[in-house]
Each structure stands twice: as structure tokens, then as C-alpha cells.
Backbone bond lengths (Angstrom), bond angles and torsions (degrees), N, CA, C in turn:
res aa  C-N    CA-C-N  psi(-1)  N-CA   C-N-CA  omega(-1)  CA-C   N-CA-C  phi
1 M - - - 1.396 - - 1.514 109.79 -
2 D 1.342 113.58 129.71 1.452 117.16 -177.31 1.562 110.38 -87.23
3 E 1.337 115.80 176.39 1.443 122.16 -174.59 1.535 112.34 -61.52
4 K 1.280 115.53 -40.96 1.447 120.59 179.75 1.563 113.77 -59.74
5 E 1.365 112.09 -43.39 1.481 119.66 176.47 1.501 112.51 -65.56
6 L 1.336 115.39 -39.53 1.483 120.91 178.97 1.551 107.77 -67.13
7 L 1.279 119.88 -36.92 1.461 121.61 -179.64 1.494 108.04 -66.65
8 K 1.347 119.55 -42.20 1.496 122.81 178.50 1.493 109.73 -61.40
9 Q 1.334 119.57 -43.31 1.458 125.43 176.47 1.508 111.57 -57.71
10 S 1.319 114.20 -46.05 1.543 119.35 178.91 1.462 111.82 -61.15
11 E 1.324 117.68 -38.68 1.461 119.01 -179.44 1.531 110.67 -72.11
12 T 1.346 116.69 -31.43 1.447 119.16 173.19 1.523 112.23 -63.55
13 L 1.319 116.14 -40.14 1.500 124.75 177.97 1.470 109.61 -66.27
14 A 1.353 116.89 -41.00 1.467 119.51 178.90 1.503 113.46 -58.96
15 K 1.340 113.16 -41.82 1.537 119.26 -179.92 1.481 110.22 -68.91
16 A 1.354 116.90 -39.01 1.473 119.09 174.10 1.564 113.27 -61.56
17 W 1.288 113.53 -39.36 1.486 120.17 178.83 1.509 112.10 -65.27
18 E 1.296 117.46 -37.98 1.519 121.20 178.19 1.521 106.04 -68.42
19 S 1.326 120.25 -41.23 1.457 121.52 179.68 1.516 108.77 -64.57
20 M 1.329 115.53 -42.95 1.457 120.59 179.11 1.607 112.63 -54.59
21 K 1.354 109.95 -45.33 1.553 116.97 179.75 1.500 107.36 -59.35
22 V 1.289 120.03 -45.15 1.433 123.88 -177.49 1.547 109.58 -59.99
23 S 1.330 114.06 -46.62 1.520 121.28 179.97 1.543 107.76 -60.77
24 V 1.317 121.10 -45.35 1.417 122.66 -175.10 1.563 108.13 -67.87
25 D 1.336 116.79 -40.49 1.519 119.20 174.12 1.467 113.40 -59.71
26 S 1.304 114.10 -39.79 1.495 119.53 175.53 1.504 115.27 -62.78
27 L 1.306 114.54 -42.14 1.456 119.36 179.41 1.575 106.53 -67.85
28 S 1.301 119.83 -41.80 1.454 123.73 178.04 1.511 109.15 -52.63
29 M 1.372 115.02 -51.22 1.472 120.31 -175.82 1.522 107.32 -65.23
30 I 1.319 122.01 -42.19 1.456 121.39 -179.07 1.489 108.31 -61.49
31 I 1.273 121.39 -44.02 1.450 123.21 -179.59 1.538 110.15 -59.12
32 A 1.378 117.53 -47.58 1.422 121.01 -178.61 1.522 110.81 -64.08
33 L 1.332 120.64 -46.10 1.477 124.45 173.55 1.455 115.07 -57.17
34 T 1.342 116.82 -45.59 1.532 120.36 -176.22 1.563 108.43 -67.38
35 R 1.283 120.17 -33.95 1.405 119.64 175.08 1.456 116.00 -56.23
36 D 1.370 114.85 -38.86 1.494 119.16 -178.25 1.421 114.86 -92.80
37 D 1.416 117.02 -21.82 1.501 121.03 -171.65 1.442 106.21 -142.59
38 K 1.325 119.77 95.90 1.470 125.64 -179.18 1.577 108.47 -63.94
39 G 1.327 116.25 -35.37 1.495 120.83 179.56 1.502 109.83 -59.56
40 W 1.355 116.33 -41.24 1.514 117.34 -176.67 1.510 109.42 -69.58
41 G 1.284 118.60 -35.71 1.488 120.06 174.46 1.564 112.42 -62.75
42 N 1.308 115.77 -37.95 1.479 119.47 173.95 1.468 112.62 -60.37
43 Y 1.314 113.74 -45.30 1.487 121.69 -179.45 1.517 110.68 -60.81
44 Y 1.357 113.26 -47.49 1.454 119.10 -178.32 1.462 115.34 -56.76
45 F 1.375 114.69 -49.02 1.423 120.84 -176.12 1.570 111.35 -78.52
46 E 1.278 121.10 -14.69 1.459 123.36 174.90 1.477 111.20 -90.92
47 S 1.380 119.22 -11.23 1.417 125.34 -174.84 1.599 107.43 -95.02
48 R 1.277 116.00 179.60 1.434 123.64 175.64 1.502 111.51 -77.20
49 L 1.310 120.04 -13.95 1.447 125.92 -179.10 1.509 111.49 -56.41
50 A 1.308 118.40 -47.16 1.525 121.14 178.27 1.508 108.35 -64.50
51 D 1.273 119.29 -37.40 1.528 121.23 -179.91 1.486 108.88 -66.27
52 N 1.372 117.97 -42.65 1.469 117.82 178.73 1.571 112.08 -63.56
53 L 1.300 120.04 -40.54 1.354 120.62 174.37 1.540 117.92 -61.99
54 E 1.376 113.78 -38.20 1.481 121.11 174.33 1.531 109.72 -61.74
55 D 1.389 114.35 -47.17 1.424 119.62 -178.03 1.510 110.29 -61.44
56 N 1.403 117.66 -40.07 1.418 119.16 -178.06 1.472 112.32 -65.96
57 L 1.435 115.70 -41.95 1.498 117.13 176.17 1.515 113.57 -66.78
58 L 1.283 119.75 -34.60 1.443 121.80 175.84 1.632 106.77 -66.05
59 N 1.273 123.80 -41.76 1.428 123.50 -178.89 1.597 108.01 -67.40
60 I 1.250 118.37 -35.17 1.456 121.83 173.93 1.468 112.64 -58.76
61 S 1.366 114.44 -48.85 1.428 117.46 -175.71 1.527 113.62 -70.06
62 E 1.361 116.81 -31.18 1.433 122.32 174.83 1.490 110.66 -66.32
63 T 1.359 114.88 -44.83 1.448 119.07 179.54 1.550 111.74 -63.43
64 M 1.277 117.29 -40.51 1.527 119.08 178.81 1.568 109.38 -68.21
65 F 1.302 115.49 -37.78 1.522 115.43 177.74 1.509 113.73 -68.52
66 A 1.386 117.07 -34.07 1.426 122.24 178.17 1.589 106.02 -67.63
67 V 1.238 118.26 -46.09 1.503 119.85 -178.98 1.502 108.87 -61.83
68 S 1.311 118.88 -42.78 1.432 121.69 -178.10 1.502 108.61 -62.90
69 N 1.330 117.52 -38.79 1.437 118.72 -177.33 1.496 110.38 -73.64
70 A 1.333 117.44 -33.50 1.500 120.52 178.49 1.559 109.67 -66.58
71 I 1.300 115.96 -40.38 1.464 118.21 -176.82 1.550 110.58 -76.67
72 C 1.265 115.23 -41.48 1.538 122.52 -174.27 1.610 108.67 -127.72
73 P 1.274 114.51 70.58 1.466 114.33 -177.35 1.507 112.10 -62.66
74 E 1.362 115.52 149.80 1.459 122.60 178.16 1.490 108.29 -65.39
75 E 1.226 117.56 142.96 1.480 119.59 175.70 1.553 108.94 -93.98
76 D 1.338 116.25 140.77 1.501 121.43 -176.29 1.516 106.81 -84.19
């Protein structure tokens, strides 16, 4: 893998990292709100909001796995 390809992979990881930070902040907010308002927690988990967070975290993990495989492909 050349330097240009590595740079592209690092940019992909940087985007995933930013998305991860947003997800962690969101989870922190959910925890804080749920401690004070159990009804809000019920609303959150019954709505699509929890699904969106789950999808985002899944996308992040898939992106990180793809970058890992691109940089260090498995040997056959």
C-alpha cells in the first residue's frame, strides 16, 4: 500500500472517529437524561433514535474493519 492509499485510509478513520465521538456524546446525554426522567428513556428506546445510534455504531465498526483489512489484508 502506497503513501497515497494510506492517507486515504487515515482520512476514512478520522471520519469514523468523529462519528464515534458524536455517538459517545449522545450516549452520555441519554444516560444523564434517563437518570432524571425515566419517561424520556422509555421514549428514546421506543423511538427510531436508538435504532439510528445502533446503525451509526455498526457503520463505524464496519468502516474500521474495512480499513484494517485494507492496511493489513489477511493472508490466504
